[in-house]
Every structure is written in C-alpha cells, then in structure tokens.
KEDOLUM-675279 format. One line per 3 residues: number of its first residue (from 1); for each residue y, x, z of N, C-alpha, C, O. Coordinates in nm, 3 decimals. Layout:
// KEDOLUM-675279
NUM	Y X Z Y X Z Y X Z Y X Z  ... .
END
This chain:
// KEDOLUM-675279
1	9.129 9.077 25.088 8.987 9.077 25.063 8.964 9.035 24.918 9.026 8.940 24.869  8.877 9.105 24.851 8.843 9.073 24.714 8.751 8.951 24.709 8.653 8.943 24.782  8.785 8.860 24.623 8.701 8.742 24.600 8.634 8.767 24.465 8.683 8.725 24.361 .
4	8.521 8.835 24.471 8.461 8.885 24.347 8.332 8.818 24.306 8.263 8.865 24.215  8.298 8.707 24.373 8.180 8.632 24.330 8.187 8.487 24.379 8.274 8.450 24.457  8.094 8.410 24.332 8.083 8.268 24.364 8.087 8.244 24.515 8.162 8.159 24.563 .
7	8.005 8.318 24.589 7.995 8.300 24.733 8.124 8.330 24.806 8.163 8.257 24.897  8.192 8.437 24.766 8.315 8.473 24.837 8.427 8.372 24.809 8.509 8.345 24.897  8.431 8.318 24.689 8.532 8.216 24.657 8.511 8.091 24.741 8.607 8.036 24.796 .
10	8.388 8.046 24.753 8.361 7.926 24.831 8.371 7.953 24.981 8.411 7.864 25.056  8.335 8.071 25.025 8.350 8.106 25.168 8.497 8.107 25.207 8.533 8.056 25.314  8.581 8.164 25.122 8.724 8.166 25.152 8.779 8.023 25.153 8.862 7.989 25.237 .
13	8.734 7.940 25.059 8.779 7.801 25.054 8.741 7.727 25.183 8.821 7.651 25.237  8.621 7.750 25.230 8.576 7.685 25.354 8.661 7.732 25.473 8.698 7.652 25.558  8.690 7.861 25.478 8.774 7.916 25.585 8.916 7.859 25.577 8.975 7.824 25.680 .
16	8.969 7.849 25.457 9.102 7.793 25.436 9.107 7.649 25.490 9.201 7.614 25.561  9.009 7.569 25.456 9.006 7.430 25.501 8.990 7.421 25.653 9.052 7.336 25.716  8.910 7.508 25.711 8.891 7.507 25.857 9.022 7.539 25.929 9.055 7.475 26.029 .
19	9.094 7.637 25.879 9.221 7.674 25.941 9.325 7.564 25.925 9.401 7.534 26.017  9.328 7.503 25.808 9.424 7.394 25.786 9.390 7.274 25.874 9.479 7.207 25.926  9.261 7.247 25.889 9.219 7.139 25.978 9.266 7.167 26.121 9.313 7.077 26.190 .
22	9.253 7.291 26.165 9.298 7.328 26.301 9.449 7.309 26.315 9.496 7.262 26.418  9.524 7.345 26.211 9.669 7.325 26.216 9.701 7.177 26.230 9.779 7.138 26.318  9.642 7.094 26.146 9.671 6.951 26.151 9.626 6.891 26.285 9.691 6.801 26.337 .
25	9.520 6.941 26.339 9.475 6.895 26.470 9.580 6.928 26.577 9.605 6.848 26.667  9.640 7.046 26.566 9.741 7.085 26.665 9.869 7.002 26.653 9.947 6.995 26.749  9.893 6.941 26.538 10.012 6.858 26.523 10.000 6.728 26.601 10.101 6.667 26.636 .
28	9.879 6.685 26.627 9.858 6.556 26.691 9.912 6.552 26.834 9.943 6.445 26.886  9.922 6.668 26.897 9.976 6.674 27.033 10.125 6.699 27.039 10.182 6.713 27.147  10.190 6.704 26.924 10.333 6.733 26.917 10.410 6.601 26.916 10.404 6.525 26.820 .
31	10.484 6.576 27.024 10.556 6.449 27.035 10.667 6.436 26.930 10.706 6.324 26.896  10.717 6.547 26.879 10.822 6.542 26.776 10.768 6.488 26.644 10.845 6.447 26.557  10.637 6.487 26.630 10.574 6.442 26.505 10.494 6.314 26.524 10.406 6.283 26.444 .
34	10.522 6.241 26.628 10.442 6.122 26.657 10.446 6.020 26.543 10.349 5.948 26.521  10.557 6.014 26.471 10.567 5.921 26.359 10.484 5.966 26.238 10.462 5.889 26.145  10.439 6.090 26.240 10.360 6.145 26.129 10.212 6.155 26.163 10.133 6.213 26.088 .
37	10.174 6.100 26.277 10.037 6.114 26.326 9.935 6.067 26.223 9.836 6.136 26.198  9.957 5.952 26.163 9.860 5.899 26.065 9.846 5.991 25.944 9.736 6.014 25.896  9.958 6.044 25.897 9.955 6.136 25.783 9.876 6.262 25.817 9.791 6.305 25.739 .
40	9.904 6.320 25.933 9.835 6.443 25.971 9.687 6.418 26.004 9.603 6.504 25.978  9.656 6.302 26.059 9.515 6.267 26.081 9.443 6.257 25.947 9.328 6.302 25.935  9.508 6.198 25.847 9.447 6.187 25.715 9.425 6.325 25.654 9.320 6.352 25.595 .
43	9.524 6.413 25.667 9.510 6.549 25.613 9.397 6.623 25.684 9.322 6.699 25.621  9.384 6.601 25.814 9.277 6.664 25.891 9.140 6.611 25.845 9.046 6.687 25.829  9.131 6.481 25.825 9.007 6.420 25.778 8.972 6.471 25.639 8.856 6.499 25.609 .
46	9.073 6.482 25.553 9.049 6.534 25.418 9.000 6.678 25.422 8.915 6.717 25.342  9.052 6.758 25.514 9.006 6.897 25.527 8.858 6.900 25.564 8.782 6.980 25.511  8.818 6.813 25.656 8.676 6.804 25.693 8.591 6.765 25.572 8.485 6.822 25.549 .
49	8.638 6.667 25.496 8.566 6.623 25.376 8.560 6.735 25.273 8.458 6.752 25.205  8.667 6.812 25.260 8.669 6.923 25.165 8.566 7.029 25.204 8.502 7.088 25.117  8.551 7.054 25.333 8.450 7.150 25.378 8.311 7.102 25.336 8.230 7.181 25.288 .
52	8.285 6.974 25.355 8.156 6.918 25.316 8.135 6.931 25.165 8.026 6.965 25.120  8.240 6.904 25.087 8.232 6.917 24.942 8.202 7.061 24.902 8.119 7.086 24.815  8.270 7.156 24.965 8.250 7.298 24.935 8.107 7.339 24.968 8.042 7.407 24.889 .
55	8.058 7.298 25.085 7.922 7.334 25.125 7.819 7.272 25.030 7.722 7.338 24.993  7.841 7.146 24.992 7.750 7.080 24.898 7.752 7.149 24.762 7.648 7.170 24.700  7.871 7.184 24.717 7.885 7.253 24.588 7.810 7.385 24.590 7.744 7.422 24.492 .
58	7.819 7.456 24.701 7.747 7.584 24.713 7.596 7.561 24.706 7.526 7.632 24.633  7.547 7.465 24.780 7.402 7.437 24.782 7.351 7.395 24.645 7.247 7.441 24.599  7.426 7.307 24.580 7.379 7.250 24.453 7.390 7.347 24.336 7.321 7.330 24.235 .
61	7.474 7.446 24.348 7.497 7.534 24.234 7.453 7.678 24.257 7.479 7.765 24.174  7.388 7.704 24.366 7.349 7.842 24.397 7.252 7.897 24.293 7.255 8.017 24.263  7.166 7.813 24.238 7.071 7.863 24.138 7.137 7.887 24.003 7.082 7.957 23.919 .
64	7.255 7.829 23.982 7.324 7.845 23.854 7.431 7.954 23.857 7.490 7.987 23.754  7.457 8.008 23.975 7.568 8.103 23.983 7.538 8.228 23.901 7.425 8.274 23.893  7.642 8.279 23.842 7.627 8.397 23.759 7.632 8.521 23.847 7.700 8.524 23.949 .
67	7.561 8.621 23.806 7.553 8.743 23.886 7.669 8.837 23.859 7.700 8.922 23.942  7.733 8.823 23.745 7.844 8.913 23.716 7.962 8.880 23.807 7.985 8.765 23.845  8.034 8.984 23.841 8.145 8.967 23.934 8.267 8.902 23.870 8.275 8.887 23.748 .
70	8.358 8.864 23.954 8.485 8.806 23.913 8.591 8.913 23.937 8.599 8.971 24.045  8.671 8.938 23.836 8.769 9.046 23.845 8.907 8.993 23.881 8.942 8.879 23.850  8.985 9.078 23.945 9.127 9.052 23.971 9.153 8.923 24.049 9.241 8.845 24.012 .
73	9.078 8.903 24.155 9.102 8.785 24.238 9.088 8.828 24.383 8.983 8.878 24.424  9.193 8.808 24.458 9.198 8.854 24.596 9.255 8.744 24.685 9.334 8.662 24.640  9.214 8.744 24.808 9.263 8.643 24.903 9.400 8.678 24.959 9.461 8.595 25.027 .
76	9.449 8.798 24.933 9.574 8.844 24.994 9.692 8.750 24.972 9.770 8.727 25.065  9.707 8.696 24.854 9.823 8.611 24.828 9.806 8.469 24.883 9.896 8.386 24.870  9.691 8.441 24.942 9.666 8.308 24.999 9.661 8.308 25.151 9.640 8.204 25.214 .
79	9.680 8.425 25.209 9.676 8.435 25.355 9.809 8.388 25.412 9.916 8.429 25.367  9.801 8.300 25.511 9.920 8.249 25.580 9.890 8.256 25.729 9.784 8.214 25.774  9.984 8.309 25.803 9.968 8.314 25.948 9.979 8.172 26.004 10.079 8.103 25.985 .
82	9.876 8.132 26.071 9.877 7.998 26.129 9.905 8.005 26.277 9.851 8.089 26.349  9.989 7.917 26.321 10.021 7.904 26.462 10.000 7.759 26.501 9.992 7.670 26.415  9.991 7.736 26.628 9.976 7.599 26.675 10.105 7.522 26.650 10.215 7.574 26.672 .
85	10.091 7.401 26.606 10.207 7.316 26.579 10.252 7.240 26.703 10.349 7.165 26.698  10.182 7.258 26.812 10.209 7.180 26.932 10.353 7.195 26.982 10.408 7.101 27.038  10.414 7.311 26.964 10.549 7.335 27.016 10.655 7.347 26.906 10.770 7.379 26.936 .
88	10.619 7.323 26.783 10.713 7.336 26.672 10.804 7.213 26.664 10.772 7.106 26.714  10.918 7.232 26.600 11.004 7.117 26.573 10.942 7.037 26.459 10.855 7.086 26.387  10.986 6.915 26.445 10.935 6.828 26.338 10.957 6.892 26.202 10.868 6.892 26.117 .
91	11.076 6.946 26.180 11.109 7.008 26.051 11.020 7.130 26.025 10.976 7.151 25.912  10.993 7.208 26.129 10.907 7.326 26.113 10.763 7.287 26.083 10.696 7.352 26.003  10.716 7.180 26.146 10.580 7.132 26.120 10.568 7.087 25.974 10.471 7.122 25.906 .
94	10.665 7.011 25.928 10.662 6.964 25.790 10.669 7.081 25.692 10.596 7.084 25.593  10.756 7.178 25.721 10.769 7.295 25.633 10.638 7.375 25.628 10.596 7.418 25.521  10.574 7.393 25.744 10.447 7.468 25.748 10.338 7.390 25.675 10.257 7.448 25.603 .
97	10.335 7.258 25.694 10.235 7.176 25.626 10.252 7.184 25.475 10.154 7.196 25.402  10.377 7.179 25.427 10.402 7.193 25.282 10.354 7.328 25.232 10.293 7.338 25.126  10.381 7.433 25.311 10.338 7.567 25.273 10.186 7.573 25.262 10.132 7.633 25.169 .
100	10.117 7.512 25.358 9.970 7.511 25.354 9.917 7.436 25.232 9.823 7.481 25.166  9.978 7.323 25.203 9.933 7.243 25.089 9.960 7.313 24.956 9.876 7.311 24.867  10.077 7.375 24.943 10.109 7.450 24.821 10.014 7.566 24.801 9.965 7.590 24.691 .
103	9.987 7.639 24.910 9.896 7.752 24.902 9.757 7.706 24.864 9.694 7.768 24.778  9.707 7.600 24.924 9.572 7.550 24.895 9.560 7.503 24.751 9.463 7.534 24.682  9.659 7.428 24.705 9.657 7.380 24.567 9.652 7.499 24.470 9.573 7.499 24.375 .
106	9.735 7.597 24.494 9.739 7.717 24.408 9.605 7.790 24.411 9.554 7.832 24.307  9.548 7.805 24.531 9.419 7.874 24.543 9.311 7.802 24.463 9.239 7.864 24.385  9.300 7.671 24.482 9.192 7.598 24.416 9.207 7.599 24.264 9.108 7.610 24.192 .
109	9.329 7.588 24.215 9.349 7.592 24.070 9.317 7.730 24.013 9.253 7.741 23.908  9.360 7.835 24.082 9.332 7.971 24.034 9.185 8.005 24.048 9.128 8.071 23.961  9.122 7.961 24.157 8.978 7.985 24.175 8.898 7.911 24.067 8.801 7.966 24.014 .
112	8.938 7.789 24.036 8.869 7.713 23.931 8.877 7.785 23.797 8.781 7.788 23.721  8.992 7.843 23.770 9.009 7.919 23.645 8.918 8.042 23.644 8.857 8.074 23.542  8.910 8.110 23.758 8.827 8.231 23.766 8.678 8.200 23.754 8.601 8.284 23.707 .
115	8.639 8.082 23.796 8.497 8.048 23.800 8.462 7.941 23.697 8.363 7.868 23.712  8.543 7.932 23.593 8.526 7.826 23.494 8.392 7.830 23.422 8.352 7.730 23.361  8.321 7.941 23.427 8.188 7.947 23.366 8.091 7.853 23.436 7.993 7.810 23.376 .
118	8.118 7.821 23.560 8.039 7.723 23.634 8.119 7.594 23.638 8.195 7.568 23.732  8.102 7.513 23.536 8.189 7.398 23.517 8.186 7.299 23.633 8.289 7.242 23.667  8.070 7.277 23.695 8.064 7.183 23.807 8.142 7.235 23.927 8.209 7.159 23.997 .
121	8.135 7.364 23.951 8.208 7.424 24.062 8.357 7.419 24.033 8.436 7.383 24.120  8.396 7.452 23.912 8.538 7.448 23.874 8.592 7.306 23.887 8.704 7.286 23.932  8.513 7.208 23.849 8.554 7.068 23.859 8.574 7.028 24.006 8.670 6.958 24.038 .
124	8.485 7.071 24.094 8.498 7.040 24.237 8.624 7.104 24.295 8.695 7.042 24.375  8.652 7.228 24.254 8.772 7.296 24.304 8.899 7.227 24.253 8.997 7.214 24.327  8.898 7.184 24.129 9.014 7.113 24.073 9.036 6.979 24.143 9.150 6.938 24.163 .
127	8.928 6.912 24.180 8.940 6.786 24.252 9.005 6.808 24.389 9.091 6.730 24.430  8.964 6.912 24.458 9.025 6.943 24.588 9.172 6.979 24.568 9.256 6.939 24.648  9.203 7.054 24.463 9.343 7.089 24.433 9.426 6.964 24.412 9.541 6.956 24.456 .
130	9.369 6.867 24.345 9.440 6.741 24.319 9.469 6.668 24.450 9.578 6.613 24.467  9.374 6.668 24.542 9.396 6.605 24.673 9.506 6.678 24.750 9.592 6.615 24.813  9.503 6.811 24.743 9.604 6.888 24.815 9.742 6.867 24.753 9.842 6.868 24.825 .
133	9.749 6.849 24.622 9.877 6.819 24.556 9.931 6.684 24.603 10.051 6.668 24.622  9.841 6.588 24.623 9.884 6.457 24.674 9.939 6.470 24.816 10.037 6.405 24.851  9.875 6.553 24.897 9.927 6.577 25.033 10.068 6.636 25.025 10.158 6.594 25.097 .
136	10.085 6.732 24.936 10.215 6.798 24.921 10.321 6.697 24.880 10.434 6.701 24.929  10.285 6.608 24.790 10.379 6.505 24.744 10.422 6.415 24.859 10.540 6.385 24.875  10.325 6.373 24.940 10.358 6.288 25.056 10.450 6.361 25.153 10.543 6.301 25.207 .
139	10.426 6.488 25.174 10.511 6.567 25.265 10.651 6.584 25.208 10.749 6.582 25.282  10.661 6.601 25.078 10.791 6.619 25.013 10.874 6.492 25.023 10.997 6.499 25.027  10.809 6.378 25.027 10.881 6.251 25.035 10.939 6.223 25.174 11.017 6.129 25.191 .
142	10.903 6.304 25.274 10.954 6.280 25.411 11.100 6.317 25.422 11.159 6.304 25.530 .
END
C-alpha cells in the first residue's frame, strides 16, 4: 500500500502499534515466557501509549498538513505476518519481538524523514522510534 500522505502514514503507524500490542498481549499466556512477562507488559503498554501519541499528533497537526503527496513510500517493506505467541517457544517469541521492534524503528525513522516538512509530526515519529529502539536493546540483552 502506498503511504502517500500525512493521513496514510499515521494510519499505518496506528495499525502497526495495534498489531504489535496484540502480539505482546498473546505472549502473556505463554508459559515459556513467564520470566519475560514484565518486559512484554511494558512493551504492550508502550504500544497503547504510542497509539494515543499518534492519534493526538494527527488531531493537533491536521490543519498544518501539506496537501502535496509523499513520493516513494510504501508499507510493503514493513508488513510482517503476525501470529499468536501463545504456542511459540521462548526463543521464537524473542526473535519475533526483535523483528517487530526493528521493523517499527525503521518505519518511524523513514516516515519521519518523508514527512520532515511537518517538524512536530517528524519529532513525534522519531520519539516513538527511540522508544522502539530501547525495546530492541532490551530484547537483544536477553
């Protein structure tokens, strides 16, 4: 799907966070990951907060959005098949979580670059990318 304007970039970001939140929620029922429950609960909570940030950013900047389209930006390279983590091994859950965090960080940084004309929006996306990078770091340390 082409992400060719302000609305589509933020809509995809909201969808990305919702799916990641669902994944982290499914990890909570996996007994193989019981020692990681606090980490995954935090990631799930952060996803909820990111959705709120994205929605607020959209509301606050809708009057400033530019009408010209954004070129050469597509959601295709950010699509990841999500499955429930309830039956995955601990190693598979960690690997999938790292993949989600890497993808999200990359998306937010690239989206911020594409929408840099709206500095407040770009700043919000970079902040979310920074949070997702911290998640990735914590997962890498496991």
